[in-house]
N, C-alpha and C positions, 0 to 999 in steps of 0.2 A: 504493500500500500504506500502511496506517495504522500507521506506526511513527515513532519519534522520530528524525528525521534532521536534516540541516543546514537543509532548507527550513522545518521547524517551529520551529527554535530560533534562527535568524538571519535578519536582513533581507537583501534582495538585495545591499545594500552591505557585508554581512559583520558588521554590528553585532549583538550578542546581543539577543534578544527575550525579555522577561520577561512571561509571560501574566498577565492579571488574576487568575486563580485563584491564582497563585503569591504574589500580594500580599494576598490576602484575610486578614483578621484571624483569629488562632487562636481557637477556642472557649474560653470561660473556664476550663473544667476542664483542657484541654490546656495552656493558657498557665500556669496555676498549677503544674502538674506540671513544666513546663519550667523555670520560675523556681526551684523547689525543687531540681531536679537541677543546674541551672547553678550555684547557690550552693555546692553540694558540690564541684563541679569548680573553681570560682574559688578556693575556700579552700585549694587545694593549692599555689597559686603566690604568691610574694611580690609580684608585680605583676599586677594584674587582666588586663591586656592579654595576658599570657602564656597565658591560658586559651583564646585564640581557636581554636586547632586542635581541641582536644577539643570545644569548644562547637559547631563546625561539624559534627562527627560526631554530636553530640547532636541537632542539627537534622535531619540525615539519618535518624536513627533514628525520627523522628516523621513527616517529610514524604516520606522516600524519596529526597530530593535536597536540595540547598541552595536553598531557596525564597527568593523576594523577602522574604517576611515573616520568614524565618529570618535573613537578612542584617540586617534592621532590628532584630531582637531582639538579636543578638550586638553590634551597634553600641551599642544602648541599655545593655546590661548591662556593657559594657567601656569605655564612654565613648569610643567611636571614631566616626569618620565611616563611613557606609555604603560609601563608595568605598574606604576602607582594608580593610574586611572583604571586599568584592568582589575586591579585588586579590589577597588570599590565597586566596579560594575558587576563583579562576580560574587560579591558579598550579599547584596540586597536582591531579594527575589522580584521586586518590581522592575528591575532592569533585565531585559531579555538579551541573551547573546546569540540568538538565532531568530530568524523571521517569525514574528508573532502573528496570530490571527487578528482579524478586524475586531473581534470581541474576545476578551478573556473571561471565561466562565469559571468561577472558583466555587467549588462545593466544600462547605465546611464539614470536616469529619472529626473535629475535636470532641471532647467528652460529651457535652450536653447535646450538641447537634447529632453526634453519632448515635446516642441512645434514643433520640427522637426520630431517627430515620435517615440521617445523613449518610451512613455507610451504604444503605440500600440504594439511596439516590445515586451515589457515586458509581456503584457497580452497574446500575441500570443504564445510566447516561453514558458511561464509558463504553459499554457494550453497544449501545444504540449508535454512537458516533464512530465507533471503531478506533478510538484513540485512547491513550493512557495519559498519565500525568505529564503536563508541560508538552503535550503533543498537539498538533494542529490538523484539522480536517483537510482533506485534499483540496477543497475549494478555497482554502485560506480564510474561511470565515470565523471559525471558533477554535480557540486554544483552550484546552481543558486543564484545570488545576485542582489538585487536592489541597485544601486550605486548612491550616491548623486552627485558626480562629478568625471569624469575620467581625468580632467585637459587637455582636448583636444577639447574645444568648437568650434574651427575653423573647426572641422571635424564632427560636430554633424549630426545625432545621432551616438554616439560612444559606442562600446562594447569592453570590455577587457577580454582576456582569460589568466589567470595566469599573469596578468599585462602586457600583450602585446596588442598593439593597433589593433583594427579592425574598420576602419573609414567608415563614410558615410553609415551606415548600413540600411538595410530594414528588414521587416519581413521575406522575402524569404531568404536573405543572412544570417541572424542570425540563422534561422531554419536549413539551410544547414550546417552552422558552427557546431552547436551542434550535428547534425546527423553524421557529419564526425568525430568529436571527439569520439563519442560513438562507431563508427565503427572501430576506430583505424587508420583512414586515416590521412595522413599528412596534416596539415593546415599551411598556411603561413600568418603571420600578415601583415597588410598594411605597417607598419613601424617597424624598429627594427630588431630583430633576424630573421633568415631565417625560423625558425620553432618555435613551442611553446613547451617549456619544461614542464615536469610534475610539479605538486604542490610540491612534495618532492624535486625535482631538483632545483626549484626556491627558495624554503625555504633555501636550502644550500647556494645558492648565497647570499641571504639576510643575512645569518649568517656571511658572509665575505669570502667565498671561491669562487672566480671567475670561471666561466665556459668557458671563452674565447669567448663568443658571444657578448660582449658589443659593439663591433665596426661593427657588421654586419648590413647591410641594411641602409635605410634612417632614420636619426634621426629626422630632422625637414623638413617637406614637404613644398610645395609652399605656402599655406595659412599662415603658421607659420612665414615665412620670407618675406612676401610681404611688410611689413612696413620697413624692413631693406633695401630692394631693392629700395623703393621710397626715403629713406634717402640718399642712395648712389648716386642716380641719381641727387639729388638736392644739394649734398655736405653737408648735415646736419650732425652734430655730437652731442654727448651728452654734456650737460652743463659742461663747464670747461675742456673739453678734448682737446681743440684746443689752448693750451698754454695761458690761461688767460681769455678767453671769448667765447661767442657763435658767431653765424654768424652775429648777429646784432651789434657786438662790445661791448656788455655788459660784464663787468669784473666779473669774478667769485669772490665770497666772500673770504675775507682774511681767511687763514687757522686758525689763532688764534681765530677768532670769529665764524667760521662755526660750530664748535662743540657745542658751547653754544647756538647758534640760533636753532640748531636742537634738542638738548636734554633738554635745559632749566636748566642745571646744573650750580651751582655756581662754579666759577673758583677754581680748586683744589679738587673738590668733585669727588668721585668715581662713575662711572657708572657700570652696570652689566658686562661690558666687560673689565674693567681695575681694578676691585677689586682684592685684594690679593687672590691667589688661595689656596685652602685647600691642605694640604700635602697628599701624597698617603695613602689611606685607613684610613684617619682621621675620627673619629666618633664624634658626639656631646659630649661635656664634656671633650674631650681629649686635647683641646687647652691649651697650657702651658702659664705661665706668660711671658716667653721670647717671645713666638709667639705674644702675645698681644702687648708687648712692641715694637716688630719689626713693627707690623702693625701701631701702634700709631706713631712711628717715621716716617714712610712713609707718613702718613697724615700730620704730623707736618711739614715735609720737603716741602710738596706740599703747605701747608699754607704759609710757609716762602717765597716760590717762588712767591706767589700771594698776598703778604701782602700790595700791593698797591690798592687792591680792596677797594672801598669806597661806603658808602651809602649816597645818597643825591646829587651826582654829583661832579663836579670839586671843589676841595678845602675842601671837607668834611674830617672829621677825619677817619683814617683807621678803618675798622670794627673789633671789638673784638669778635671773634667767640667763646670765652670761652674755657675752658679746653677741650682737645681732648677727644672724647668719647672712653671709654674703654670697652672691652668685659666684660659682666656680668659673674657672677659665673656660673659654669657648672650646667646644669639641673640635679637634683637628680633623681635617678631611683631606681627601686626595685632590687632584688637580681640579675636579669639578664637584660641586656640591649639589648640582641640579637634581640628582636622583636620590639623594639621601632621604630616608624616611623622616617626615616632619612630625 
């Protein structure tokens, strides 16, 4: 059968095979449009390399998958090695390394969906289409996937088509869904947009170019908001949101101790959310002595503000935390640092 399966995408030893067509240069007009869109995406980030994820979606919006030429383009635009780009593209399942169907149909077979019929739906639809996981029908319309979780357990069993929800599915309803997709008939998700966009169209949205459909349809249905309705009926609120306490009169923790109780950090220490930020496009080894001094000064200032911290309880001597930690020397590298892991 002519579908995209393991035999077509991998060598007998299991290595990924990139076809010559995947590496063919982009036509001039397509390349120009990609460059223009890519610069809009890159401009949103303080460091160019941070734009890699949306750029991979942008490539998929043109090629229908992450092609070899798309990998090369991302590497060129972001000053990365192709191996670095490939490492990201093969890590996330939303990125396809072989031609994808016009519609990705994902059937959830995780715990709740499975016991509600997801396993049976998967088997039936896989047999009906004649394809397995991550394989595409010969007409190029449907790529079938076994999904671990569609994040909609309250509607199990759930099927997604290009990440639009189809809730409370059965073998019959999912079979009808894939038949309609292959026949070109309009299908309407249970929630969300009024129709299902193509894989390429959705990839462009994920790249950061809205299609105007975000506010269509129902976002959260009855089962999803049942708990909220019960809370409203009883006057319940989240802890600390009713000006100092919950409905039983218990006081919310003091703001000065809440963070320490939650994170376990010593007063004045940095968490991952308040550590000094890198400068735009800063690479390892490029931090200057003045940068390090600025960071040290910040930490020392924090230590001064909290120099009443003691070890051993009330009356103990202030803790001497020792000299402030300074950044070590820059890591030495070979003639080129372009390909070093960042």
